[in-house]
Every structure is written in structure tokens, then in C-alpha cells.
NUZAVEX-299470 format. One line per field, with one value per residue (C-alpha): residue number from 1; x, y, z. Coordinates in steps of 0.5 Angstrom, whole numbers, plus 2048, in hexadecimal, padded with zeros to 3 digits. Layout:
# residues N
num: c(NUM  ...) $
east: c(X  ...) $
north: c(Y  ...) $
up: c(Z  ...) $
# end
This chain:
# residues 260
num: c(1  2  3  4  5  6  7  8  9  10  11  12  13  14  15  16  17  18  19  20  21  22  23  24  25  26  27  28  29  30  31  32  33  34  35  36  37  38  39  40  41  42  43  44  45  46  47  48  49  50  51  52  53  54  55  56  57  58  59  60  61  62  63  64  65  66  67  68  69  70  71  72  73  74  75  76  77  78  79  80  81  82  83  84  85  86  87  88  89  90  91  92  93  94  95  96  97  98  99  100  101  102  103  104  105  106  107  108  109  110  111  112  113  114  115  116  117  118  119  120  121  122  123  124  125  126  127  128  129  130  131  132  133  134  135  136  137  138  139  140  141  142  143  144  145  146  147  148  149  150  151  152  153  154  155  156  157  158  159  160  161  162  163  164  165  166  167  168  169  170  171  172  173  174  175  176  177  178  179  180  181  182  183  184  185  186  187  188  189  190  191  192  193  194  195  196  197  198  199  200  201  202  203  204  205  206  207  208  209  210  211  212  213  214  215  216  217  218  219  220  221  222  223  224  225  226  227  228  229  230  231  232  233  234  235  236  237  238  239  240  241  242  243  244  245  246  247  248  249  250  251  252  253  254  255  256  257  258  259  260) $
east: c(847  842  841  83B  83A  834  830  832  831  830  828  82A  82C  826  821  81B  81A  814  812  80D  809  80A  803  7FE  802  808  806  7FF  7FB  7FC  802  802  802  807  80C  80B  80D  813  815  815  819  81F  81F  820  824  829  823  81F  81F  81C  81A  816  811  80E  80B  810  817  81D  81D  817  819  820  81C  817  81B  820  81B  815  818  816  81B  820  820  825  822  81E  818  817  812  80D  813  817  81C  821  825  82A  829  830  832  832  82C  82D  827  82C  829  82D  82E  830  828  825  828  823  81D  820  821  81A  819  81D  819  813  812  811  80C  808  808  805  7FF  7FE  7FE  7F8  7F4  7EF  7EF  7F6  7FC  803  806  80B  811  816  816  81B  818  811  80B  805  7FF  7FA  7F2  7EE  7E8  7E4  7E8  7EA  7E8  7EC  7EB  7F0  7F5  7F5  7FA  7FF  7FF  800  807  808  808  805  7FF  7FC  7F7  7F6  7F2  7EE  7F4  7F9  7FC  803  805  80C  810  80C  80E  810  80D  80E  80D  812  817  817  817  81D  821  820  822  828  829  828  822  81E  816  814  818  814  80D  80B  806  801  7FB  7F9  7F8  7FF  801  7FE  804  809  802  802  809  808  80B  809  804  7FF  7F9  7F9  7F3  7F0  7F2  7EF  7E9  7EC  7F2  7ED  7E9  7F0  7F3  7F2  7F1  7F8  7FA  800  7FC  7FA  7F4  7F6  7F0  7F5  7F7  7FD  804  7FF  7FD  804  806  7FF  801  808  805  801  805  80B  810  813  812  80E  80D  809  80B  813) $
north: c(7D4  7D5  7DA  7DE  7E0  7E4  7E0  7E2  7E6  7EC  7ED  7F4  7F1  7EE  7F0  7EF  7EE  7EB  7EE  7E9  7E7  7E0  7DD  7DD  7E1  7DD  7D7  7D7  7D4  7CC  7C8  7C8  7D0  7D0  7CB  7CF  7D6  7D3  7CF  7D5  7D9  7D4  7D4  7DB  7DD  7E1  7E6  7E5  7E8  7E6  7EA  7E7  7EC  7E8  7E8  7E3  7E3  7E1  7DB  7D8  7DA  7D6  7D0  7D0  7D1  7CB  7C6  7C8  7C9  7D1  7D5  7D8  7E0  7E5  7EA  7E9  7EF  7EB  7ED  7F1  7F6  7F6  7F2  7F2  7EC  7E9  7E2  7DF  7D9  7D3  7D6  7DA  7E1  7E7  7ED  7F3  7F7  7FD  7FE  7FC  801  806  800  7FF  806  808  801  803  804  801  7FA  7FA  800  7FD  7F6  7F9  7FC  7F7  7F1  7F5  7F4  7EF  7EA  7EA  7E5  7E7  7E2  7DC  7DF  7E3  7EB  7F0  7F6  7F5  7F2  7ED  7EA  7E5  7E7  7E2  7E0  7E4  7EB  7F0  7F8  7FB  802  7FF  800  807  808  804  808  80D  80B  80D  806  803  7FF  7FA  7F5  7F0  7EA  7EB  7E6  7EA  7F1  7F3  7F9  7FD  802  809  808  802  7FC  7F8  7FD  803  7FD  7FA  802  803  7FD  7FD  804  801  7FB  800  7FC  801  801  7FE  7F8  7F6  7F2  7F1  7ED  7EB  7EA  7ED  7F4  7F4  7F3  7F9  7FE  7FA  7FA  801  803  805  7FF  7F9  7F5  7EF  7EE  7E6  7E3  7E1  7E7  7EA  7EE  7F4  7F4  7F5  7FA  7FE  7FE  804  804  804  800  7FE  7FA  7F3  7F0  7E8  7E2  7DD  7DC  7DC  7D9  7D9  7E0  7E3  7E1  7E3  7EA  7E9  7E7  7ED  7F3  7EF  7F0  7E9  7E3  7DE  7D6  7D5  7DC  7DB) $
up: c(81A  816  810  80F  807  806  7FF  7FA  7F4  7F9  7F9  7F7  7F0  7EF  7EB  7EF  7F6  7F9  801  804  80A  80C  80F  80A  805  803  807  804  800  7FE  7FD  7F5  7F5  7FC  7F7  7F1  7F4  7F8  7F2  7EE  7F2  7F3  7EC  7EA  7F1  7EC  7EB  7F1  7F8  7FE  805  809  80D  812  81A  81B  81F  81B  81E  81B  814  816  818  812  80C  80F  810  80B  805  805  801  805  804  803  809  80E  811  817  81E  81A  817  81D  81B  816  814  80E  80C  80B  80A  80D  80E  814  815  818  81A  817  81D  819  816  81C  820  81F  821  827  82A  828  82D  832  839  836  837  83E  83E  839  83C  842  83F  83A  840  844  83C  83C  837  834  836  834  82F  830  82C  82C  82D  82B  829  829  82D  82B  82D  82C  82C  830  82C  830  82D  832  833  82E  832  837  832  832  838  835  82F  834  834  82D  82B  825  827  821  821  81B  819  820  822  824  826  826  829  825  826  823  81C  81B  817  811  80C  80E  810  809  806  80A  808  801  802  804  800  7FA  7F7  7F2  7F4  7EE  7EF  7F6  7F7  7FE  7FF  805  808  80F  811  815  80D  80B  80C  808  802  802  802  7FB  7F8  7F4  7F8  7F9  7FE  7FE  7FC  803  806  80C  80B  80F  80A  804  808  80A  803  7FE  7F6  7F3  7ED  7F1  7F5  7F2  7F6  7F3  7F3  7F4  7FB  7FF  7FA  7F4  7F6  7F6  7EF  7EC  7EE  7EB  7E4  7E5  7E6  7E2  7E6  7E5  7E0  7E4  7E3  7DC  7DA  7D7) $
# end
């Protein structure tokens, strides 16, 4: 029988934790920049914790880490904040039911109602991905009428449009930022030890969660426009992976390559 064991040392014992979006952020930038970031994480596993905070689902994370040499995270906040999973060897991404209970309760009975209303909105196509406590859609190149989303919001859910490409329908009050804050509180990780990283508007709730944050270079303009002026928010010049390391150095959160 396979025994699943959490990554060691436990993330709560690590002095620095990176909580990062994937597409355009952790997976963004040049191959050289990604290799530098990923090697730095692997070389500092005892002191660097890793949380993926993404719109992707857990199966995507398992497959990509296994196939493309991406560092395996300690925890995953997936499905735009509606899934909370712990990563256990050998590479299993396993949801944590007790942490997900408030999310499940907030979504209970909503899925069929939301889908019926969203199916009537021209210009949106349901994404071909597993859904648990959310529904997500692709926006057609011709766009859609945002006013048609008002009846959906009236159901008591949150509707998030990002990158002019995606629409996510989420349980009320559930998104990347609130879920991350609940997870780090449960794990006993102090706010000053965290860096959040993102590049599109669906990252706004974690970049404005009063934690150290970076909008990597090349981020969606709507994200830049929505971010407040704050000493805790770094607008990186470098794109993707390089922008993350730029922010780690700017906030002096952990020694970075070249600073040892």
C-alpha cells in the first residue's frame, strides 16, 4: 500500500513562503528565468515553502510537475480559490475536506442554477475541465454583454472576469485571497513571511490581501489599474519567474541567486 507523506520540513517551519499564480507568473518568462527560479526553490527546500494559487485544477498541477520539471508545491489553492489541497509524496495532490467545508457550504445548491443562467449568455463557452465548487467559461473573440451576468450575481455568487478571456463564477466571498489567508492562518504562517505573485485580475484578491505582493512584468493592464499604491506591492519590471525573484530581493524576504 502506498503511504502518502507531506513534504518535509513542514511549510509552517520555513522562514519564507511563495504563494504564486501559475500561468503567466510562475510558468511565465524565459526558459532560462524559469530554470533559475525552479532550481533556487529546489536548492532551498528547507527554507522556501511553495503554494500554487491558480485557476487550474489539481490534476493539471500533478501532471505538469511530473512531466515538466516544475517544483512540487507544499499546498495548492486551485480552481480560483475553491479547492484547497496538500501535496504528499509521491506527488499526490489531495484535497483537505476540513479546510474546504466552508467553500462547499457556500456553493451548495448553486451549480445547476448558475449553469442554467450562464448557458443563456451569448459569447461564453463552458470550460472543459473538472468542476467542484465553481464554474468557469471562455469568452469568445467577439465578447459578450456583461449586463447579462447580473441575474447570475443575484443568486448570491461572485462573478469574476479576467484577461478579457475568462469568466469564473465562485461561491460568495471565496477567491484566491480569502482562501490563501485562511490557509496560512491554519498553518500558522505569519503574514510577513509570505510573498504573493500574479499577473491577471483574478489574482487581485491575493495581491491586495495585505501581504507582500508582486505583479510580475507584463501583467494584465486591468490588474495594474486595480492595484492600490502600497509599499507592500511591487510592480516588477521582469516578466514571469524573473519578476518573482526580483520581488523576493526587493522585499529582502530570502537570499536570491547571486546574493549568497
